[in-house]
C-alpha atoms as a printed R data frame, in Angstrom:
    type eleno elety resid chain resno       x       y       z
1   ATOM     1    CA   UNK     A     1 168.442  28.445 -46.442
2   ATOM     2    CA   UNK     A     2 165.501  29.648 -48.478
3   ATOM     3    CA   UNK     A     3 164.860  26.077 -49.624
4   ATOM     4    CA   UNK     A     4 164.867  24.854 -46.021
5   ATOM     5    CA   UNK     A     5 162.391  27.521 -44.945
6   ATOM     6    CA   UNK     A     6 160.157  26.722 -47.868
7   ATOM     7    CA   UNK     A     7 160.228  23.003 -47.056
8   ATOM     8    CA   UNK     A     8 159.404  23.739 -43.427
9   ATOM     9    CA   UNK     A     9 156.489  25.940 -44.514
10  ATOM    10    CA   UNK     A    10 155.088  23.197 -46.737
11  ATOM    11    CA   UNK     A    11 155.415  20.605 -43.963
12  ATOM    12    CA   UNK     A    12 153.701  22.871 -41.445
13  ATOM    13    CA   UNK     A    13 150.851  23.541 -43.870
14  ATOM    14    CA   UNK     A    14 150.244  19.811 -44.350
15  ATOM    15    CA   UNK     A    15 150.284  19.221 -40.582
16  ATOM    16    CA   UNK     A    16 147.697  21.934 -39.972
17  ATOM    17    CA   UNK     A    17 145.554  20.607 -42.806
18  ATOM    18    CA   UNK     A    18 145.750  17.077 -41.383
19  ATOM    19    CA   UNK     A    19 144.706  18.331 -37.915
20  ATOM    20    CA   UNK     A    20 141.748  20.200 -39.429
21  ATOM    21    CA   UNK     A    21 140.661  17.066 -41.315
22  ATOM    22    CA   UNK     A    22 140.830  14.968 -38.123
23  ATOM    23    CA   UNK     A    23 138.758  17.496 -36.140
24  ATOM    24    CA   UNK     A    24 136.223  17.697 -38.930
25  ATOM    25    CA   UNK     A    25 135.862  13.919 -39.100
26  ATOM    26    CA   UNK     A    26 135.339  13.747 -35.331
27  ATOM    27    CA   UNK     A    27 132.683  16.448 -35.498
28  ATOM    28    CA   UNK     A    28 130.943  14.616 -38.320
29  ATOM    29    CA   UNK     A    29 130.892  11.400 -36.278
30  ATOM    30    CA   UNK     A    30 129.548  13.189 -33.193
31  ATOM    31    CA   UNK     A    31 126.922  14.989 -35.261
32  ATOM    32    CA   UNK     A    32 125.828  11.712 -36.835
33  ATOM    33    CA   UNK     A    33 125.476  10.154 -33.368
34  ATOM    34    CA   UNK     A    34 123.402  13.099 -32.170
35  ATOM    35    CA   UNK     A    35 121.260  12.918 -35.290
36  ATOM    36    CA   UNK     A    36 120.635   9.183 -34.859
37  ATOM    37    CA   UNK     A    37 119.734   9.716 -31.175
38  ATOM    38    CA   UNK     A    38 117.415  12.611 -31.997
39  ATOM    39    CA   UNK     A    39 115.808  10.539 -34.722
40  ATOM    40    CA   UNK     A    40 115.216   7.662 -32.269
41  ATOM    41    CA   UNK     A    41 113.843  10.052 -29.628
42  ATOM    42    CA   UNK     A    42 111.551  11.618 -32.205
43  ATOM    43    CA   UNK     A    43 110.181   8.248 -33.319
44  ATOM    44    CA   UNK     A    44 109.637   7.202 -29.688
45  ATOM    45    CA   UNK     A    45 107.873  10.471 -28.959
46  ATOM    46    CA   UNK     A    46 105.663   9.913 -32.009
47  ATOM    47    CA   UNK     A    47 104.857   6.367 -30.843
48  ATOM    48    CA   UNK     A    48 104.116   7.553 -27.299
49  ATOM    49    CA   UNK     A    49 101.922  10.324 -28.655
50  ATOM    50    CA   UNK     A    50 100.010   7.877 -30.855
51  ATOM    51    CA   UNK     A    51  99.530   5.539 -27.890
52  ATOM    52    CA   UNK     A    52  98.286   8.383 -25.708
53  ATOM    53    CA   UNK     A    53  95.970   9.555 -28.469
54  ATOM    54    CA   UNK     A    54  94.570   6.021 -28.807
55  ATOM    55    CA   UNK     A    55  94.103   5.784 -25.049
56  ATOM    56    CA   UNK     A    56  92.408   9.172 -25.018
57  ATOM    57    CA   UNK     A    57  90.144   8.163 -27.894
58  ATOM    58    CA   UNK     A    58  89.241   4.922 -26.100
59  ATOM    59    CA   UNK     A    59  88.456   6.820 -22.899
60  ATOM    60    CA   UNK     A    60  86.354   9.310 -24.824
61  ATOM    61    CA   UNK     A    61  84.456   6.447 -26.479
62  ATOM    62    CA   UNK     A    62  83.851   4.759 -23.105
63  ATOM    63    CA   UNK     A    63  82.735   8.049 -21.606
64  ATOM    64    CA   UNK     A    64  80.341   8.703 -24.484
65  ATOM    65    CA   UNK     A    65  78.897   5.195 -24.211
66  ATOM    66    CA   UNK     A    66  78.465   5.366 -20.435
67  ATOM    67    CA   UNK     A    67  76.952   8.837 -20.676
68  ATOM    68    CA   UNK     A    68  74.411   7.562 -23.187
69  ATOM    69    CA   UNK     A    69  73.595   4.534 -21.016
70  ATOM    70    CA   UNK     A    70  73.274   6.719 -17.937
71  ATOM    71    CA   UNK     A    71  70.973   9.137 -19.755
72  ATOM    72    CA   UNK     A    72  68.860   6.236 -20.955
73  ATOM    73    CA   UNK     A    73  68.645   4.781 -17.454
74  ATOM    74    CA   UNK     A    74  67.696   8.174 -16.063
75  ATOM    75    CA   UNK     A    75  65.017   8.457 -18.716
76  ATOM    76    CA   UNK     A    76  63.582   5.053 -17.819
77  ATOM    77    CA   UNK     A    77  63.746   5.809 -14.113
78  ATOM    78    CA   UNK     A    78  61.914   9.058 -14.599
79  ATOM    79    CA   UNK     A    79  59.320   7.536 -16.919
80  ATOM    80    CA   UNK     A    80  58.616   4.227 -15.120
81  ATOM    81    CA   UNK     A    81  55.257   4.587 -13.389
82  ATOM    82    CA   UNK     A    82  53.861   3.236 -10.166
83  ATOM    83    CA   UNK     A    83  52.403  -0.088 -11.225
84  ATOM    84    CA   UNK     A    84  48.686  -0.729 -11.348
85  ATOM    85    CA   UNK     A    85  48.694  -4.524 -11.487
86  ATOM    86    CA   UNK     A    86  45.775  -6.692 -12.559
87  ATOM    87    CA   UNK     A    87  45.836 -10.474 -12.159
88  ATOM    88    CA   UNK     A    88  44.314 -12.044 -15.253
89  ATOM    89    CA   UNK     A    89  43.151 -15.623 -15.654
90  ATOM    90    CA   UNK     A    90  44.581 -17.405 -18.687
91  ATOM    91    CA   UNK     A    91  43.007 -20.836 -18.329
92  ATOM    92    CA   UNK     A    92  40.760 -22.539 -15.778
93  ATOM    93    CA   UNK     A    93  39.662 -25.935 -16.963
94  ATOM    94    CA   UNK     A    94  38.443 -28.957 -15.038
95  ATOM    95    CA   UNK     A    95  36.479 -32.144 -15.506
96  ATOM    96    CA   UNK     A    96  35.297 -34.955 -13.282
97  ATOM    97    CA   UNK     A    97  35.805 -38.290 -14.974
98  ATOM    98    CA   UNK     A    98  33.319 -41.038 -14.126
99  ATOM    99    CA   UNK     A    99  34.355 -44.702 -14.066
100 ATOM   100    CA   UNK     A   100  32.062 -47.724 -14.145
101 ATOM   101    CA   UNK     A   101  31.724 -49.487 -10.820
102 ATOM   102    CA   UNK     A   102  33.878 -52.590 -10.505
103 ATOM   103    CA   UNK     A   103  31.853 -55.328  -8.789
104 ATOM   104    CA   UNK     A   104  35.041 -57.203  -7.994
105 ATOM   105    CA   UNK     A   105  36.660 -54.260  -6.159
106 ATOM   106    CA   UNK     A   106  34.590 -52.453  -3.562
107 ATOM   107    CA   UNK     A   107  37.388 -49.879  -3.102
108 ATOM   108    CA   UNK     A   108  37.723 -49.072  -6.785
109 ATOM   109    CA   UNK     A   109  37.505 -45.340  -7.440
110 ATOM   110    CA   UNK     A   110  34.464 -44.264  -9.408
111 ATOM   111    CA   UNK     A   111  35.563 -40.747 -10.314
112 ATOM   112    CA   UNK     A   112  38.646 -38.623 -10.737
113 ATOM   113    CA   UNK     A   113  38.934 -34.858 -11.106
114 ATOM   114    CA   UNK     A   114  41.333 -33.341 -13.644
115 ATOM   115    CA   UNK     A   115  42.100 -29.626 -13.575
116 ATOM   116    CA   UNK     A   116  44.529 -27.010 -14.855
117 ATOM   117    CA   UNK     A   117  44.771 -23.342 -13.974
118 ATOM   118    CA   UNK     A   118  47.082 -20.466 -14.882
119 ATOM   119    CA   UNK     A   119  47.016 -16.719 -14.521
120 ATOM   120    CA   UNK     A   120  49.416 -13.851 -15.070
121 ATOM   121    CA   UNK     A   121  49.902 -10.260 -13.985
122 ATOM   122    CA   UNK     A   122  49.036  -7.425 -16.341
123 ATOM   123    CA   UNK     A   123  51.051  -4.283 -15.590
124 ATOM   124    CA   UNK     A   124  50.288  -2.366 -18.807
125 ATOM   125    CA   UNK     A   125  54.062  -2.090 -19.332
126 ATOM   126    CA   UNK     A   126  54.630  -4.070 -22.530
127 ATOM   127    CA   UNK     A   127  58.170  -5.332 -21.863
128 ATOM   128    CA   UNK     A   128  57.297  -6.264 -18.264
129 ATOM   129    CA   UNK     A   129  54.157  -8.181 -19.222
130 ATOM   130    CA   UNK     A   130  56.232 -10.013 -21.844
131 ATOM   131    CA   UNK     A   131  58.924 -10.906 -19.308
132 ATOM   132    CA   UNK     A   132  56.316 -12.371 -16.931
133 ATOM   133    CA   UNK     A   133  54.873 -14.521 -19.715
134 ATOM   134    CA   UNK     A   134  58.359 -15.680 -20.725
135 ATOM   135    CA   UNK     A   135  59.238 -16.758 -17.189
136 ATOM   136    CA   UNK     A   136  55.907 -18.534 -16.757
137 ATOM   137    CA   UNK     A   137  56.305 -20.504 -19.973
138 ATOM   138    CA   UNK     A   138  59.911 -21.432 -19.106
139 ATOM   139    CA   UNK     A   139  58.655 -23.218 -15.977
140 ATOM   140    CA   UNK     A   140  56.899 -25.729 -18.232
141 ATOM   141    CA   UNK     A   141  59.468 -26.235 -20.965
142 ATOM   142    CA   UNK     A   142  62.039 -29.000 -21.126
143 ATOM   143    CA   UNK     A   143  65.627 -28.079 -21.930
144 ATOM   144    CA   UNK     A   144  65.186 -29.191 -25.552
145 ATOM   145    CA   UNK     A   145  61.954 -27.234 -25.907
146 ATOM   146    CA   UNK     A   146  63.580 -24.100 -24.485
147 ATOM   147    CA   UNK     A   147  66.137 -24.186 -27.279
148 ATOM   148    CA   UNK     A   148  63.446 -24.448 -29.959
149 ATOM   149    CA   UNK     A   149  60.761 -22.078 -28.667
150 ATOM   150    CA   UNK     A   150  61.000 -18.369 -29.438
151 ATOM   151    CA   UNK     A   151  60.969 -16.867 -25.950
152 ATOM   152    CA   UNK     A   152  61.316 -13.302 -27.171
153 ATOM   153    CA   UNK     A   153  57.669 -13.036 -28.192
154 ATOM   154    CA   UNK     A   154  55.524 -15.150 -25.856
155 ATOM   155    CA   UNK     A   155  51.779 -14.571 -26.094
156 ATOM   156    CA   UNK     A   156  49.072 -15.431 -23.544
157 ATOM   157    CA   UNK     A   157  47.804 -17.995 -26.051
158 ATOM   158    CA   UNK     A   158  51.153 -19.827 -25.794
159 ATOM   159    CA   UNK     A   159  50.495 -20.384 -22.078
160 ATOM   160    CA   UNK     A   160  46.945 -21.534 -22.795
161 ATOM   161    CA   UNK     A   161  48.161 -24.027 -25.411
162 ATOM   162    CA   UNK     A   162  50.820 -25.376 -23.047
163 ATOM   163    CA   UNK     A   163  48.241 -25.959 -20.302
164 ATOM   164    CA   UNK     A   164  45.803 -27.507 -22.784
165 ATOM   165    CA   UNK     A   165  48.529 -30.017 -23.608
166 ATOM   166    CA   UNK     A   166  49.123 -30.668 -19.899
167 ATOM   167    CA   UNK     A   167  45.375 -31.126 -19.421
168 ATOM   168    CA   UNK     A   168  45.221 -33.771 -22.151
169 ATOM   169    CA   UNK     A   169  48.143 -35.647 -20.581
170 ATOM   170    CA   UNK     A   170  46.539 -35.525 -17.119
171 ATOM   171    CA   UNK     A   171  43.203 -36.713 -18.489
172 ATOM   172    CA   UNK     A   172  44.885 -39.634 -20.249
173 ATOM   173    CA   UNK     A   173  46.737 -40.656 -17.068
174 ATOM   174    CA   UNK     A   174  43.603 -40.245 -14.942
175 ATOM   175    CA   UNK     A   175  41.676 -42.670 -17.163
176 ATOM   176    CA   UNK     A   176  44.487 -45.203 -16.866
177 ATOM   177    CA   UNK     A   177  45.402 -44.945 -13.171
178 ATOM   178    CA   UNK     A   178  42.145 -43.571 -11.671
179 ATOM   179    CA   UNK     A   179  43.718 -41.330  -9.002
180 ATOM   180    CA   UNK     A   180  41.659 -39.170  -6.655
181 ATOM   181    CA   UNK     A   181  42.635 -36.087  -8.670
182 ATOM   182    CA   UNK     A   182  45.225 -34.696 -11.043
183 ATOM   183    CA   UNK     A   183  46.080 -31.023 -11.094
184 ATOM   184    CA   UNK     A   184  48.524 -28.477 -12.514
185 ATOM   185    CA   UNK     A   185  48.325 -24.842 -11.425
186 ATOM   186    CA   UNK     A   186  50.385 -21.680 -11.828
187 ATOM   187    CA   UNK     A   187  49.637 -18.495  -9.919
188 ATOM   188    CA   UNK     A   188  51.314 -15.128 -10.437
189 ATOM   189    CA   UNK     A   189  51.374 -12.621  -7.581
190 ATOM   190    CA   UNK     A   190  52.582  -9.038  -7.390
191 ATOM   191    CA   UNK     A   191  54.718  -8.421  -4.295
192 ATOM   192    CA   UNK     A   192  55.560  -4.746  -4.675
193 ATOM   193    CA   UNK     A   193  57.790  -2.014  -6.028
194 ATOM   194    CA   UNK     A   194  60.687  -0.159  -4.436
195 ATOM   195    CA   UNK     A   195  62.846   2.285  -6.361
196 ATOM   196    CA   UNK     A   196  63.890   0.492  -9.562
197 ATOM   197    CA   UNK     A   197  62.961  -3.000  -8.353
198 ATOM   198    CA   UNK     A   198  59.572  -4.647  -8.840
199 ATOM   199    CA   UNK     A   199  58.911  -8.134  -7.484
200 ATOM   200    CA   UNK     A   200  56.532 -10.939  -8.403
201 ATOM   201    CA   UNK     A   201  56.111 -14.604  -7.576
202 ATOM   202    CA   UNK     A   202  55.073 -17.419  -9.862
203 ATOM   203    CA   UNK     A   203  53.883 -20.321  -7.728
204 ATOM   204    CA   UNK     A   204  53.285 -23.729  -9.243
205 ATOM   205    CA   UNK     A   205  51.475 -26.739  -7.815
206 ATOM   206    CA   UNK     A   206  51.384 -30.206  -9.286
207 ATOM   207    CA   UNK     A   207  49.409 -33.227  -8.081
208 ATOM   208    CA   UNK     A   208  49.512 -36.443 -10.065
209 ATOM   209    CA   UNK     A   209  47.831 -38.839  -7.674
210 ATOM   210    CA   UNK     A   210  50.663 -39.618  -5.268
211 ATOM   211    CA   UNK     A   211  50.816 -39.165  -1.515
212 ATOM   212    CA   UNK     A   212  50.885 -35.393  -1.897
213 ATOM   213    CA   UNK     A   213  51.345 -32.646  -4.424
214 ATOM   214    CA   UNK     A   214  54.482 -30.598  -5.043
215 ATOM   215    CA   UNK     A   215  54.628 -26.839  -4.936
216 ATOM   216    CA   UNK     A   216  57.322 -24.342  -5.843
217 ATOM   217    CA   UNK     A   217  57.573 -20.566  -5.587
218 ATOM   218    CA   UNK     A   218  59.704 -18.759  -8.148
219 ATOM   219    CA   UNK     A   219  60.663 -15.220  -7.103
220 ATOM   220    CA   UNK     A   220  61.111 -12.653  -9.870
221 ATOM   221    CA   UNK     A   221  63.021  -9.504  -8.938
222 ATOM   222    CA   UNK     A   222  63.045  -7.176 -11.925
223 ATOM   223    CA   UNK     A   223  65.271  -4.169 -12.596
224 ATOM   224    CA   UNK     A   224  63.062  -1.617 -14.338
225 ATOM   225    CA   UNK     A   225  66.102   0.363 -15.510
226 ATOM   226    CA   UNK     A   226  67.683  -2.600 -17.273
227 ATOM   227    CA   UNK     A   227  64.380  -4.311 -18.116
228 ATOM   228    CA   UNK     A   228  65.791  -7.599 -16.866
229 ATOM   229    CA   UNK     A   229  65.662 -10.091 -14.029
230 ATOM   230    CA   UNK     A   230  68.052  -9.448 -11.160
231 ATOM   231    CA   UNK     A   231  70.319 -12.467 -10.702
232 ATOM   232    CA   UNK     A   232  72.373 -13.552  -7.723
233 ATOM   233    CA   UNK     A   233  75.564 -12.425  -9.496
234 ATOM   234    CA   UNK     A   234  74.037  -8.977 -10.024
235 ATOM   235    CA   UNK     A   235  73.456  -8.571  -6.294
236 ATOM   236    CA   UNK     A   236  76.579 -10.243  -4.925
237 ATOM   237    CA   UNK     A   237  79.791 -10.552  -6.908
238 ATOM   238    CA   UNK     A   238  81.058 -14.115  -7.314
239 ATOM   239    CA   UNK     A   239  84.197 -13.292  -5.307
240 ATOM   240    CA   UNK     A   240  81.973 -12.560  -2.270
241 ATOM   241    CA   UNK     A   241  79.738 -15.592  -2.597
242 ATOM   242    CA   UNK     A   242  81.914 -17.851  -0.446
243 ATOM   243    CA   UNK     A   243  81.261 -15.458   2.466
244 ATOM   244    CA   UNK     A   244  77.555 -15.451   1.643
245 ATOM   245    CA   UNK     A   245  77.509 -19.252   1.625
246 ATOM   246    CA   UNK     A   246  79.132 -19.280   5.073
247 ATOM   247    CA   UNK     A   247  76.482 -16.862   6.394
248 ATOM   248    CA   UNK     A   248  73.682 -19.000   4.979
249 ATOM   249    CA   UNK     A   249  75.141 -22.205   6.412
250 ATOM   250    CA   UNK     A   250  75.559 -20.593   9.844
251 ATOM   251    CA   UNK     A   251  71.936 -19.442   9.719
252 ATOM   252    CA   UNK     A   252  70.675 -22.867   8.663
253 ATOM   253    CA   UNK     A   253  72.734 -24.836  11.188
254 ATOM   254    CA   UNK     A   254  72.018 -22.471  14.110
255 ATOM   255    CA   UNK     A   255  68.268 -22.582  13.447
256 ATOM   256    CA   UNK     A   256  68.504 -26.392  13.668
257 ATOM   257    CA   UNK     A   257  71.011 -26.694  16.475
258 ATOM   258    CA   UNK     A   258  68.896 -29.391  18.138
259 ATOM   259    CA   UNK     A   259  68.862 -31.619  15.076
260 ATOM   260    CA   UNK     A   260  71.444 -34.351  14.644
261 ATOM   261    CA   UNK     A   261  72.261 -35.005  11.932
262 ATOM   262    CA   UNK     A   262  71.144 -32.073   9.809
263 ATOM   263    CA   UNK     A   263  68.977 -32.826   6.776
264 ATOM   264    CA   UNK     A   264  71.810 -31.753   4.442
265 ATOM   265    CA   UNK     A   265  75.573 -31.983   4.941
266 ATOM   266    CA   UNK     A   266  77.731 -28.882   4.711
267 ATOM   267    CA   UNK     A   267  79.573 -30.203   1.645
268 ATOM   268    CA   UNK     A   268  76.258 -30.484  -0.222
269 ATOM   269    CA   UNK     A   269  74.919 -27.096   0.866
270 ATOM   270    CA   UNK     A   270  74.554 -24.411  -1.816
271 ATOM   271    CA   UNK     A   271  73.470 -20.808  -2.252
272 ATOM   272    CA   UNK     A   272  69.928 -20.672  -3.594
273 ATOM   273    CA   UNK     A   273  69.514 -18.452  -6.634
274 ATOM   274    CA   UNK     A   274  65.841 -18.011  -5.680
275 ATOM   275    CA   UNK     A   275  65.522 -14.996  -3.391
276 ATOM   276    CA   UNK     A   276  63.598 -11.863  -2.554
277 ATOM   277    CA   UNK     A   277  64.289  -8.537  -0.867
278 ATOM   278    CA   UNK     A   278  62.531  -7.337   2.264
279 ATOM   279    CA   UNK     A   279  63.022  -4.305   4.512
280 ATOM   280    CA   UNK     A   280  65.603  -6.113   6.658
281 ATOM   281    CA   UNK     A   281  67.709  -7.912   4.074
282 ATOM   282    CA   UNK     A   282  67.546 -10.708   1.525
283 ATOM   283    CA   UNK     A   283  65.663 -13.975   1.973
284 ATOM   284    CA   UNK     A   284  66.972 -17.058   0.152
285 ATOM   285    CA   UNK     A   285  64.341 -19.682  -0.653
286 ATOM   286    CA   UNK     A   286  65.096 -23.413  -0.937
287 ATOM   287    CA   UNK     A   287  62.757 -25.944  -2.578
288 ATOM   288    CA   UNK     A   288  60.911 -28.701  -0.776
289 ATOM   289    CA   UNK     A   289  63.153 -31.575   0.352
290 ATOM   290    CA   UNK     A   290  66.432 -29.678  -0.118
291 ATOM   291    CA   UNK     A   291  66.986 -28.523   3.468
292 ATOM   292    CA   UNK     A   292  64.200 -30.326   5.295
293 ATOM   293    CA   UNK     A   293  61.363 -32.859   5.026
294 ATOM   294    CA   UNK     A   294  58.246 -32.331   2.922
295 ATOM   295    CA   UNK     A   295  56.181 -31.211   5.911
296 ATOM   296    CA   UNK     A   296  58.368 -28.102   6.269
297 ATOM   297    CA   UNK     A   297  57.710 -27.013   2.713
298 ATOM   298    CA   UNK     A   298  60.024 -24.451   1.152
299 ATOM   299    CA   UNK     A   299  62.636 -23.282   3.644
300 ATOM   300    CA   UNK     A   300  63.709 -19.649   3.844
301 ATOM   301    CA   UNK     A   301  67.055 -18.399   5.166
302 ATOM   302    CA   UNK     A   302  67.112 -14.665   5.891
303 ATOM   303    CA   UNK     A   303  70.346 -12.653   6.003
304 ATOM   304    CA   UNK     A   304  69.995  -9.099   7.295
305 ATOM   305    CA   UNK     A   305  71.688  -6.098   5.731
306 ATOM   306    CA   UNK     A   306  74.008  -5.623   8.711
307 ATOM   307    CA   UNK     A   307  75.587  -8.985   7.884
308 ATOM   308    CA   UNK     A   308  75.253  -8.628   4.153
309 ATOM   309    CA   UNK     A   309  75.860  -5.019   3.182
310 ATOM   310    CA   UNK     A   310  79.633  -5.241   2.696
311 ATOM   311    CA   UNK     A   311  79.144  -8.127   0.255
312 ATOM   312    CA   UNK     A   312  76.578  -6.381  -1.942
313 ATOM   313    CA   UNK     A   313  77.254  -4.853  -5.344
314 ATOM   314    CA   UNK     A   314  77.356  -1.020  -5.179
315 ATOM   315    CA   UNK     A   315  73.856  -0.453  -6.545
316 ATOM   316    CA   UNK     A   316  72.349  -2.746  -3.887
317 ATOM   317    CA   UNK     A   317  74.295  -1.478  -0.879
318 ATOM   318    CA   UNK     A   318  72.112   0.088   1.794
319 ATOM   319    CA   UNK     A   319  72.799   3.674   2.881
320 ATOM   320    CA   UNK     A   320  71.301   6.213   5.243
321 ATOM   321    CA   UNK     A   321  68.907   7.153   2.447
322 ATOM   322    CA   UNK     A   322  67.479   3.650   2.819
323 ATOM   323    CA   UNK     A   323  67.249   4.033   6.595
324 ATOM   324    CA   UNK     A   324  70.402   1.985   7.088
325 ATOM   325    CA   UNK     A   325  72.811   3.130   9.793
326 ATOM   326    CA   UNK     A   326  76.065   1.753  11.111
327 ATOM   327    CA   UNK     A   327  77.160   2.448  14.648
328 ATOM   328    CA   UNK     A   328  80.641   2.606  16.206
329 ATOM   329    CA   UNK     A   329  81.577  -0.639  17.910
330 ATOM   330    CA   UNK     A   330  82.041   1.062  21.284
331 ATOM   331    CA   UNK     A   331  78.441   2.286  21.423
């Protein structure tokens, strides 16, 4: 009997021990799973934190950069003066060439005048005077020359030398072809200043002995904050330019509703990148022969701010501060 009880006791002890081992193993497995999950969560949290820190650092860097740019713009705005513009002559050269009378040709021309002229605007703002000289010189450079010439430091003498070269070419041609006259001229004009925009024109005229001369007006709208020319893309985002083109075409075609056919077809019509601002809107200027015959000269298409304002970039949008008001449709 004692042996039986002892055997039973031993068996029971082993059973309890086995149960304890099984429970312990299960707990170990569960703990390992929890540990692995916590480890994964921790690594993910670290990654997320690093990402957020990088994003925060990037935002801080952008903010610092924009703050510096804004401060600089404010400084320029505050320091840019009302312009006192002086138009200064750079070159004014002319000569009347005399030719011997041809006894065989009673209509032969006996003289021909050759002339060149150029001026520029002096604003006493160094970067602005430089920009005006750069744009003037660019009008007389070929594409190849533009790539070779240093346009970052144009001097008045560079303009003079360019026109001296033109003069020599005109004189040579005049001696050969004996036209009535040969001329090349470039005139700079100051249009005005409003807020951070100053405007000039550079008008060129060329006559080489044909039926008539050719003139062109280049409008320069300059952002005094950025010290740069204002381009079409600055004023109107490319995504809005299809709407602008439609407005310009409607203006052109309606102004010529009695003409059939129009001088230019709709498929060939473009947005001119030559424009100026006035109190009512923006005027787009097209060169001679593009939208009409020579007799009409350069053709201007004006779009008022009430048509245009929604298409403008934020800094060019008109507000009540500009005297611009919108009215409810039912009024």
